[in-house]
RODO-2510 file (C-alpha; in nm, 4 decimals, decimal comma):
residues 343
     n   res          X          Y          Z
     1     m     1,8312     1,0792    -0,4364
     2     l     1,6157     1,0834    -0,1157
     3     f     1,2727     1,0533    -0,1123
     4     a     1,0580     1,0747     0,2042
     5     f     0,7287     0,8768     0,2188
     6     e     0,5002     0,9942     0,4860
     7     l     0,3011     0,7086     0,6136
     8     s    -0,0271     0,6657     0,7506
     9     g     0,0776     0,5036     1,0981
    10     e    -0,2223     0,2551     1,0632
    11     h    -0,0282    -0,0557     1,0648
    12     d     0,3430    -0,0647     1,2139
    13     v     0,4931    -0,2741     0,9206
    14     l     0,2363    -0,2975     0,6016
    15     p     0,3019     0,0708     0,4651
    16     r     0,6614     0,0326     0,4464
    17     k     0,6291    -0,3450     0,2721
    18     e     0,3579    -0,1391     0,0330
    19     v     0,6342     0,0887    -0,0573
    20     f     0,9045    -0,1614    -0,1238
    21     a     0,6861    -0,3491    -0,3417
    22     c     0,5840    -0,0782    -0,5644
    23     l     0,9193     0,0424    -0,5988
    24     s     1,0637    -0,2904    -0,7092
    25     m     0,7701    -0,3595    -0,9581
    26     e     0,8511    -0,0085    -1,0772
    27     g     1,2052    -0,1448    -1,1455
    28     l     1,3627     0,1230    -0,8946
    29     q     1,6595     0,0278    -0,6794
    30     y     1,6761     0,1773    -0,2974
    31     n     1,8094     0,1875     0,0135
    32     e     1,6750     0,2430     0,3348
    33     y     1,8396     0,5897     0,4530
    34     a     1,6417     0,6484     0,7521
    35     s     1,3293     0,5285     0,9378
    36     f     1,1317     0,7461     1,1942
    37     d     0,7877     0,7214     1,3018
    38     q     0,5146     0,7476     1,0096
    39     c     0,8362     0,8621     0,7930
    40     l     1,0300     0,6386     0,5694
    41     v     1,3519     0,8020     0,3723
    42     l     1,4908     0,6121     0,0933
    43     d     1,7947     0,6468    -0,1234
    44     i     1,6055     0,5475    -0,4561
    45     t     1,8359     0,5091    -0,8153
    46     g     1,6937     0,4489    -1,1268
    47     e     1,5643     0,6023    -1,4787
    48     a     1,2629     0,8107    -1,4444
    49     i     1,2219     0,8264    -1,0523
    50     e     1,0000     1,0926    -1,0253
    51     k     0,7731     0,9836    -1,2964
    52     k     0,7639     0,6490    -1,1327
    53     l     0,6851     0,8015    -0,8296
    54     i     0,4152     0,9683    -0,9227
    55     f     0,2455     0,6678    -1,0513
    56     i     0,3401     0,4723    -0,7292
    57     a     0,1035     0,7524    -0,5478
    58     g    -0,1620     0,6694    -0,7601
    59     r    -0,1677     0,3254    -0,6147
    60     l    -0,0476     0,3454    -0,2450
    61     a    -0,3157     0,2989     0,0314
    62     m    -0,1144     0,3525     0,3262
    63     c     0,0875     0,6611     0,2676
    64     h     0,0054     1,0695     0,2504
    65     h     0,3058     1,2204     0,0593
    66     i     0,5652     1,1723    -0,1418
    67     i     0,8353     1,4037    -0,0544
    68     k     1,1606     1,4755    -0,2375
    69     t     1,3790     1,5355     0,0706
    70     a     1,5771     1,8772     0,1109
    71     c     1,7220     1,7869     0,4404
    72     i     1,7125     1,6720     0,7726
    73     s     1,7609     1,8164     1,0880
    74     e     1,7442     1,7654     1,4753
    75     l     1,4405     1,8300     1,5818
    76     f     1,4400     2,2003     1,7367
    77     s     1,2971     2,5206     1,5928
    78     e     1,6511     2,6997     1,5685
    79     k     1,8079     2,3888     1,3849
    80     i     1,5104     2,3342     1,1708
    81     i     1,5660     2,7147     1,0857
    82     e     1,9376     2,6769     1,0321
    83     m     1,8709     2,3938     0,8412
    84     c     1,5940     2,5411     0,5756
    85     e     1,8897     2,8511     0,5405
    86     a     2,1783     2,6503     0,4286
    87     c     1,9959     2,3737     0,2187
    88     d     2,0200     2,4028    -0,1348
    89     l     1,6545     2,4074    -0,3035
    90     s     1,7663     2,4493    -0,6706
    91     e     1,6197     2,0872    -0,7725
    92     h     1,3157     2,1704    -0,5867
    93     l     1,1980     2,5505    -0,6751
    94     s     1,2976     2,7103    -0,9975
    95     k     1,3024     3,0837    -1,0981
    96     g     0,9412     3,2450    -1,1238
    97     q     0,8001     2,9513    -0,9224
    98     t     0,5764     3,0195    -0,6302
    99     y     0,5780     2,8011    -0,3136
   100     a     0,3871     2,6954     0,0176
   101     v     0,5100     2,5908     0,2978
   102     r     0,3097     2,3328     0,4967
   103     a     0,4250     2,1451     0,8420
   104     k     0,2970     1,8011     1,0264
   105     r     0,3795     1,7045     1,3553
   106     i     0,3793     1,3242     1,3993
   107     k     0,2111     1,2247     1,7223
   108     h     0,3549     1,3759     2,0271
   109     h     0,7197     1,4943     1,8257
   110     g     0,8433     1,7860     1,8668
   111     g     0,5959     2,0155     2,0360
   112     i     0,6505     2,2721     1,7905
   113     n     0,3757     2,5223     1,6770
   114     r     0,2845     2,4077     1,3246
   115     e     0,1905     2,7522     1,1809
   116     s     0,4852     2,9434     1,3437
   117     i     0,7449     2,7012     1,1832
   118     e     0,5864     2,7202     0,8469
   119     g     0,5988     3,0829     0,8773
   120     k     0,9831     3,0998     0,9379
   121     i     1,0706     2,8249     0,7130
   122     g     0,8691     3,0349     0,4352
   123     g     1,0730     3,3139     0,5323
   124     t     1,3864     3,1462     0,4403
   125     v     1,2529     3,1121     0,0984
   126     y     1,1255     3,4415     0,0563
   127     r     1,4958     3,5289     0,1332
   128     r     1,5702     3,4090    -0,1554
   129     g     1,3878     3,6290    -0,4138
   130     f     1,1018     3,3968    -0,4419
   131     r     0,7164     3,4591    -0,3998
   132     a     0,4585     3,2566    -0,1930
   133     d     0,1549     3,1876    -0,2959
   134     l    -0,0748     2,9513    -0,0384
   135     q    -0,3658     2,9189    -0,2231
   136     n    -0,2412     2,7639    -0,5725
   137     p     0,1586     2,7316    -0,5265
   138     d     0,3932     2,5765    -0,8322
   139     v     0,5590     2,4121    -0,5101
   140     t     0,4807     2,2749    -0,1829
   141     f     0,7322     2,2380     0,1027
   142     r     0,6484     1,9858     0,3332
   143     l     0,7890     1,9538     0,6897
   144     i     0,7697     1,6227     0,8642
   145     m     0,8237     1,6276     1,2563
   146     t     0,8679     1,3325     1,3748
   147     d     1,1815     1,1829     1,5279
   148     k     1,3661     1,4347     1,3577
   149     a     1,2707     1,6777     1,0871
   150     v     1,2592     1,5987     0,7638
   151     f     1,2122     1,9214     0,4948
   152     g     1,1495     1,8738     0,1293
   153     s     0,9473     1,9452    -0,1945
   154     v     0,6024     1,7309    -0,2373
   155     i     0,5837     1,5349    -0,5732
   156     a     0,2970     1,3410    -0,5368
   157     s     0,0278     1,3057    -0,2774
   158     v    -0,2079     0,9968    -0,1971
   159     n    -0,6209     1,0296    -0,2790
   160     r    -0,6705     0,8587     0,0633
   161     s    -1,0723     0,9737     0,0584
   162     d    -1,1399     0,7475    -0,2330
   163     y    -1,0945     0,4397    -0,0054
   164     e    -1,3328     0,5817     0,2272
   165     l    -1,5794     0,5708    -0,0497
   166     r    -1,5460     0,2295    -0,0956
   167     a    -1,5671     0,1411     0,2660
   168     p    -1,7581    -0,1940     0,2663
   169     h    -2,1114    -0,0729     0,4066
   170     k    -2,1260     0,1713     0,1129
   171     k    -2,0960    -0,0707    -0,1801
   172     p    -2,3559    -0,2225    -0,3461
   173     f    -2,3320    -0,5565    -0,1452
   174     f    -2,1969    -0,5919     0,2110
   175     y    -2,1340    -0,8608     0,4171
   176     p    -1,9254    -0,8284     0,7725
   177     g    -1,5958    -0,9648     0,8249
   178     v    -1,4274    -0,8206     0,5148
   179     l    -1,1082    -0,6280     0,4745
   180     m    -1,1093    -0,2798     0,4479
   181     p    -0,9949    -0,1199     0,1105
   182     r    -0,6858     0,0165     0,2216
   183     v    -0,5462    -0,3267     0,3632
   184     a    -0,6990    -0,4927     0,0534
   185     r    -0,5277    -0,2587    -0,1782
   186     a    -0,2062    -0,2315     0,0265
   187     l    -0,2093    -0,6169    -0,0351
   188     v    -0,2651    -0,6077    -0,3977
   189     n     0,0281    -0,3904    -0,4220
   190     i     0,2795    -0,6263    -0,1923
   191     s     0,1708    -0,8930    -0,4843
   192     q     0,3236    -0,6586    -0,7737
   193     v     0,0624    -0,7475    -1,0006
   194     k     0,0613    -0,4910    -1,2981
   195     a    -0,2547    -0,3397    -1,4871
   196     n    -0,3179    -0,6102    -1,7656
   197     e    -0,1755    -0,8995    -1,5655
   198     v    -0,3983    -1,1637    -1,3923
   199     l    -0,4838    -1,1466    -1,0092
   200     f    -0,6424    -1,4495    -0,8348
   201     d    -0,8142    -1,5086    -0,5209
   202     p    -0,9540    -1,8209    -0,4495
   203     f    -1,1453    -1,7023    -0,1353
   204     s    -1,3115    -1,4043    -0,3030
   205     g    -1,6065    -1,3450    -0,0764
   206     t    -1,7898    -1,0084    -0,1699
   207     a    -1,4841    -0,9157    -0,4038
   208     g    -1,3013    -0,6420    -0,1844
   209     i    -0,9585    -0,7591    -0,2558
   210     l    -1,0780    -0,8218    -0,6446
   211     v    -1,2410    -0,4383    -0,6530
   212     e    -0,8672    -0,2961    -0,5429
   213     g    -0,7011    -0,5078    -0,7810
   214     g    -0,9538    -0,4336    -1,0726
   215     i    -0,9251    -0,0631    -0,9919
   216     v    -0,5409    -0,0688    -1,0918
   217     g    -0,6142    -0,2425    -1,3638
   218     s    -0,5435    -0,6253    -1,3529
   219     h    -0,7808    -0,8838    -1,4925
   220     v    -0,8831    -1,0351    -1,1476
   221     i    -1,0467    -1,3847    -1,1168
   222     g    -1,2224    -1,5163    -0,8183
   223     i    -1,3744    -1,8409    -0,6972
   224     e    -1,6540    -1,7986    -0,4133
   225     v    -1,8301    -2,1602    -0,2597
   226     r    -2,1412    -1,9588    -0,1789
   227     r    -2,3619    -1,8795    -0,4602
   228     k    -2,5421    -1,5684    -0,2834
   229     i    -2,2158    -1,4173    -0,2302
   230     s    -2,0879    -1,4447    -0,5669
   231     y    -2,3830    -1,2456    -0,6756
   232     g    -2,3257    -0,9864    -0,4640
   233     a    -1,9533    -0,9922    -0,5378
   234     r    -2,0476    -0,9101    -0,9215
   235     a    -2,2641    -0,6053    -0,8145
   236     n    -1,9409    -0,4801    -0,6265
   237     l    -1,7349    -0,5413    -0,9138
   238     d    -1,9542    -0,3794    -1,1610
   239     e    -1,9538    -0,0728    -0,9640
   240     c    -1,6076    -0,0380    -1,0282
   241     k    -1,6075    -0,1632    -1,3897
   242     a    -1,3325    -0,3777    -1,2903
   243     d    -1,2149    -0,6387    -1,5767
   244     y    -1,3423    -0,9740    -1,3899
   245     s    -1,4356    -1,3501    -1,4381
   246     l    -1,5892    -1,5374    -1,0972
   247     i    -1,6537    -1,8685    -1,0371
   248     v    -1,8921    -2,0315    -0,7868
   249     g    -1,6643    -2,3118    -0,7047
   250     d    -1,4371    -2,4962    -0,4710
   251     a    -1,0816    -2,3463    -0,3673
   252     c    -0,9518    -2,7098    -0,3497
   253     r    -1,0601    -2,7799    -0,7369
   254     v    -0,9722    -2,4885    -0,8962
   255     p    -1,0926    -2,4815    -1,2841
   256     l    -0,7960    -2,2726    -1,4354
   257     k    -0,4992    -2,3891    -1,6231
   258     s    -0,1660    -2,4450    -1,4494
   259     s     0,0789    -2,1337    -1,4366
   260     c    -0,1618    -1,9284    -1,5662
   261     v    -0,2463    -1,6137    -1,2819
   262     d     0,0506    -1,3571    -1,2508
   263     a    -0,0623    -1,2870    -0,8751
   264     i    -0,2707    -1,4078    -0,5873
   265     v    -0,3907    -1,2188    -0,3029
   266     t    -0,6629    -1,4200    -0,0341
   267     d    -0,8314    -1,3906     0,2651
   268     p    -0,8866    -1,7786     0,3297
   269     p    -1,1875    -1,8397     0,5878
   270     y    -1,0118    -1,9570     0,9469
   271     g    -1,3556    -1,9221     1,1827
   272     r    -1,5347    -2,2463     1,2763
   273     s    -1,8455    -2,1226     1,0915
   274     a    -1,6717    -2,0499     0,7812
   275     a    -1,8741    -2,2094     0,4682
   276     i    -1,6491    -2,4572     0,2982
   277     k    -1,6590    -2,8000     0,1290
   278     a    -1,3562    -2,9410     0,2351
   279     e    -1,3753    -3,1869     0,5634
   280     s    -1,1768    -2,9566     0,7863
   281     l    -0,9889    -2,6475     0,7640
   282     h    -0,6879    -2,8597     0,7517
   283     e    -0,7622    -2,9710     0,4388
   284     l    -0,8906    -2,6525     0,2782
   285     y    -0,5701    -2,5026     0,3597
   286     s    -0,3647    -2,7721     0,2318
   287     e    -0,5336    -2,8428    -0,0811
   288     s    -0,6257    -2,4650    -0,1683
   289     f    -0,2517    -2,3899    -0,1263
   290     c    -0,1608    -2,6778    -0,3508
   291     e    -0,3953    -2,5116    -0,6318
   292     m    -0,2457    -2,1874    -0,5742
   293     y     0,1191    -2,3163    -0,6507
   294     r    -0,0061    -2,4746    -0,9382
   295     v    -0,2039    -2,1777    -1,0992
   296     l     0,0674    -1,9106    -1,0433
   297     r     0,3137    -1,8393    -1,2840
   298     s     0,7090    -1,8982    -1,1770
   299     g     0,8699    -1,5879    -1,0607
   300     k     0,5182    -1,4512    -0,9205
   301     f     0,4192    -1,3768    -0,5388
   302     a     0,1137    -1,4959    -0,3574
   303     v     0,0000    -1,2733    -0,0655
   304     a    -0,2464    -1,4530     0,2284
   305     v    -0,3498    -1,2952     0,5507
   306     s    -0,4931    -1,5306     0,7866
   307     e    -0,5544    -1,6105     1,1921
   308     k    -0,4143    -1,9332     1,1066
   309     n    -0,0381    -1,9628     1,0276
   310     v     0,0084    -2,0620     0,6639
   311     s     0,3584    -2,1209     0,6536
   312     e     0,3793    -2,5144     0,6838
   313     f     0,0901    -2,5418     0,4193
   314     a     0,2607    -2,3182     0,1675
   315     k     0,6213    -2,4802     0,2371
   316     k     0,4507    -2,8126     0,1490
   317     a     0,2450    -2,6755    -0,1784
   318     g     0,6069    -2,5548    -0,2821
   319     f     0,6211    -2,2007    -0,2246
   320     s     0,9208    -2,0228    -0,0573
   321     m     0,8461    -1,8158     0,2311
   322     v     0,9579    -1,4684     0,1692
   323     d     0,8051    -1,2502     0,4659
   324     s     0,5605    -1,2663     0,7266
   325     f     0,4297    -0,9940     0,9727
   326     d     0,1071    -0,9632     1,2341
   327     q    -0,1665    -0,6894     1,2498
   328     k    -0,3499    -0,6989     1,6151
   329     v    -0,6875    -0,6191     1,4786
   330     h    -0,8624    -0,6364     1,8402
   331     k    -0,8163    -0,8442     2,1640
   332     s    -0,9125    -1,1975     2,0107
   333     l    -0,7888    -1,1308     1,6571
   334     t    -0,4289    -1,1169     1,5105
   335     r    -0,4056    -1,1308     1,1490
   336     t    -0,0957    -1,2649     0,9930
   337     f    -0,0097    -1,1422     0,6285
   338     t     0,2478    -1,4077     0,4498
   339     v     0,4244    -1,3083     0,1490
   340     l     0,4936    -1,6155    -0,0894
   341     y     0,6932    -1,6719    -0,3820
   342     k     0,7071    -1,9218    -0,6906
   343     d     1,0356    -2,0074    -0,7633
***
């Protein structure tokens, strides 16, 4: 069955990778049916698909809605109306249910008036004998106007406002240069850590990554070399009621037994002024990646974000490279996201 993910557009690659990881984590099989600007259409198979997608929506950070796709057409008003009149809505709307139609135009695509097309599509549904309810409908249909017109019923929406409430400057303890909550959550999702599993960050800082891991139900463990920052991280983790353990220590000498964590997500220091115990950044990366490999269970993922290329350090430590992609933050900073796997 086809499902469309209305992506946030904050990053070219990260929202897609987050969706793929969450589907894999929930045991759903998928094939890419179509990829449009801020809209990913997948053919998904497996058991309890909609129930699992509703759960996934509760974890996603870089997606707006998940839509059970009814039809896809060329991006012309008359083609959209023809499509909606012809498509089968029996798996979307049942007898006696009410409906509403909402449309979203992505960037410059289409030039079709949103209110007008909503009314025309609503008319095609009304003529089938259903009643509209714009305030509290049983089913909300959504038209995404991107490279093409994608139409279907919303099965789940992402509450992105929660991430704004957790903006770094709104937390009990703030320190500049940290990842934004939506990015941190996306990386946690890409690690595929589940509730009640252990997520580890050997460079935990103010605990931005650990907060997102704690919210999804993981037990989170962090190491921070600076005692003052560690105290602030505790305040941030306490506020979100995370199940956590924080250690003031050295990422090159991790006081954990081997193969004891289920996922690693980390943002290692890469500036010259970074507070580190190692003699150099090269030594820090070399030894810390060896420690990450040691404490991670086999068959699990590690995700690192850095300005510095970490692939050689990771490979020498024993990791297999799964994926790597970049994000341009500003003119002088490009972050590289590296996904690693321990065989």
